[in-house]
N, C-alpha and C positions, 0 to 999 in steps of 0.2 A: 504494500500500500504506500502511495506517495504521501509524504508529510509536507504540509504547506508551511513554509518558514518565512516570517517577515523579519527583515534585518534593519536595524537603525545604525547606520554608519555613513559619515559624510565623505570620507576619502574614497576616490575611485579605485585606488590601489587596494585598500582594505576590502571594498566590495568585490573586486575581481578575485582576490585571494579566497574569500569566503565562498563565492560562487564556484570557483574551481575546486576547492576542497570538498564540497558537498555534491558535486555534479553526479557522482556515481554512487551516492549513499542513500538514495531514495527520498531526497529533499527537493521540493520545488521552491527555489529561493526567489523572493521578491523584496522590493525596497519600498520605503514609506510612500513615495509619490505614486508608484504603481499599485501599492498594496492598500492604500487608505480606503479606496472605494470598496474593494472586496472585503476589507476588514469589517466594515459596517454590516455586511451580510453574513458575518461569521465564518469567513473562508480562510482564516489563519489558524493553524494548529498550535504553533509555538512562536514566540518572539525571541530574537537575539539582539541584545543591546551591547554595543561595543563601548565599554566604560570610558575609555579615553576620549570618546567623541560624543558622550552623552552629557550635554550641557543643559543649563536651565531652560533654554529655548526648546530643546528637544523634549525635555520632561513635561513642559507645560502644553506642548502641542501634540504629544503622543496620546493616541486614543487607546487607553488601557482597556483590554477586553478580558473575557472569561477564559483565558488561555494561559498556559505557563509561560514564564519569562525567564530566560537565562541571561545573566549579566556576564559578559566576557571581559575579565579583568586582567588579561595578559596581552603581551605584544602579539600582533598578527604578522607572521613572517611573509616575505614575498614568495611567489611561486618558485622562483629560482633558488631560494635558500635551501641549503642541505637539510634543514630541520623541518621543511614543509610537510614531507610525507608523514612524519611522526605527529606533527601538530594537527594535521587534518583528521587523523584517526582519533586523537584525543578530543577534538571538537565534536565529531560525530557521536562519540561515546557520551559526552556531556549532554548533548541535546536529547539523545535517547533516554538517558537517565532521568532528565527533567520531565519528559513525557510519561515515563513509567511511574515516577513519584506522583504526578498529578492524577493518574488513573487510580493509583492506590489510595490517594487522598479521598477520591470520590466514594470509596467504600468504607472509610473509617467511621467509627462511632463518634458522635458529637460529644464534646466535653460538657459534663453536667456541673462541674465545679471548675472555675477558671481563676487562676492567679496571675497577676501582672508582675513581671520582673522588670524593675525600672533601674536604669543605670546610665552613667556617663563615664567620666575619666576613671580608668582602672576597673571598669565594670565587668568586662568579659571574664577576667580571672576569678573575680568573686562569684559570678553567676555559675561558672563551670564548677568551682569548688562546691557550691551549694547543690547543683544538680547531680554531682557524683554520688551524693548521699541519699538521693530521693529515688525510690524504686519506680521504674517506668510502669510496672504492673499495677500501680495504684488505680483501681477501677474508677472511671469517670473523671479523672483529673487531667487537665490540660494547662499549659502555660502560654501566655503571650508575653513576648520579650520586646521591650522598647529600649533601645540603646542609642544614645546620641553618637552618630558615626557617619562617615562619608559613604555615599552610595556604592562606591567601588569596593568597600570593605565588607559589604554584607555577606558575600559568599564565604569570607573568612570566618564569620560567626558560625555559619552552618557547619563548615568543615571542622572547626575546633570542638563544637558541642558534640557532633556525631563521633568524632575520634576519641574524645576524652570521657564521654559519659554514655550511659545506656539509652539516652533519649534520642529520638529522631528530631530533626530540625528542618524548618522550611521557611524561606522568605515568602510571606503570604502574597497571593495574587487575587485579582478581582474574581468574586464568585466562590472562593474557598470557604470552607467552614472550619472553625476552630475545633480541633479534634482531641480526644483523649490520647494520652501517650505521646504527645508531640509538643515541641517548643515552637510556637508560631512567631516568627520574627517580623516585626513591623518595618516596612521599607522606609528609609529616610528620604526617598525620592518623591513619593506621591502621598498626598494627604489621604488618610485612610479612615473609614468608619467601620465599626462593628455593629451589625444590625441584629435583627431577631434571629434567634437560634445560633448566634455566633457567625453569621454570614459576613464575609468581608466585602466591602465596597470601596473600590479605588476611585477617587474623585477626579483623577486625570489632570491635576495641577500640583505644583510643589506645595509643601507645607507652608502655612502662613506663620510669620513670627520667627523668633530667633532659634527655636529648638526643632530639630529634625531627627526623629519624629517628636511630636509634642506629647510628652507623657501625661500632662493634665488632660488633654483631649482624649487619649486612649483610656485613661482611668474613668472618665465620665461615661464613656460607652460601656466599659466593663461593668460599672456600677448599675447602669440602666438595664442592661440585658441579663445580668446574673444575680443582682441583689445580694441576699445573704449568702449565696453560694459563690461569692467573689472574694478575692483577697489581693493584697498588694505588698510587695517587699521592695523597699527603696534601698538600693546598694550605693556604693561609693560613687561620687560624681560632683562636678562643679555646678554652681547655679542653684536655682530654687524650683526647677521644673519638677512637679510631683507633689508640691506642698498643697496646692489647691485640689489636685486630684485625690489626695489622701482623704480630704473631707467628703468628696463624693462617695468614695468606697465606704467610709465609716457610716455615713448617713443611710446608706443602702443596707446596712447590717453586716457588711463584710469586715474582715480583719485587715489591719495595716501594721506591718512590722518594718523596722529600719535596722540597717547595719550600724553597729555602735560606731560613733564618729572616730574614736581612738583606734579603730581597726581599719579605717578607710585610707585609700590613697589620696582621695579628696573628700573632705567631710561636708562640703556645703549643702549638697542635696539632702542627706539625712538630717542635718542640723535645721534646715528650712522646714522639714516636716515636723520635727520636734518642737520648733518654736512657733510655727504659724499654721501647721496642719493638725492632723489627728493621728495618733498611733496607739497601738495596744502593747507596745514593748519594743525593746532593742536588745541586740546581742551581736557577738561576732558571727562570722559566716557559719562556722561549724555548729555553733549553738542554735542558730536560726534553722539549720537543716534538721537537727535533732528535735527541736520544738515543732517543726512542720510535720515531721513523721508522726509525732504523738497527736497532733491536731487532726491529721487525716484519719487516724484510727477512731477518734471520737466523733468527728464532725462531717465527714464526707457524705453527700446524699446517696441513698441506696435506691 
């Protein structure tokens, strides 16, 4: 079966390299100017964004649809380069993996209890340390991860979480549902909403304001959709994003915990929650994980 691939890349050299690489791999390659009309009719199976050429103009004009998106965050070699044959095999494998993961996602059970992991500076190490201690087999539990980060680094979050923990991870796409047993990563590229049943809606334009993604915004959606079955952990980070969001979670009946400031790389975010938001306690990362496992035994919905 031919897979219809839409590519976002400005350079004619990059376009030619991608088209050449996938010519014999079952992909029908098209580019935004040619693909935009057919995209409206749902005729794209997967999108490929070349990170080095994905600027704010592209992000704001890109028509994000209910299909998987692969962000290519490596250099694209020329066709004449000796590494080209190896690179094209790697690219094809990445695209097929993204398609497979999307199909598996469609069959996953929805999360009945959703916790927001919020972080900025130093956050990935803290989140990974936490997740290492949380069994993926916890029935009904899913995580949504909002990390202040550049768009090109989102694939790194997925790779590190899946390599270092038992959890699967995915950068969410339009039409996804937040599933149990998975860490759903919010893209810093597109403003995102969490709707009824945990359905993801990408709004097709960059995040407004200084924070990408905006933790307060995501927390408000989590509180609205999951109520008392929601929670939030604010890890290390700069700034005050999450302070307002903690109040939304708390008012909905959910739990809010923070990493103890003295254990943070950057303490501003937890301190903002403690001083201006609402929380049910603080601890270092290892203690937060232990407390979380005990909480799940007592409180997860059945």
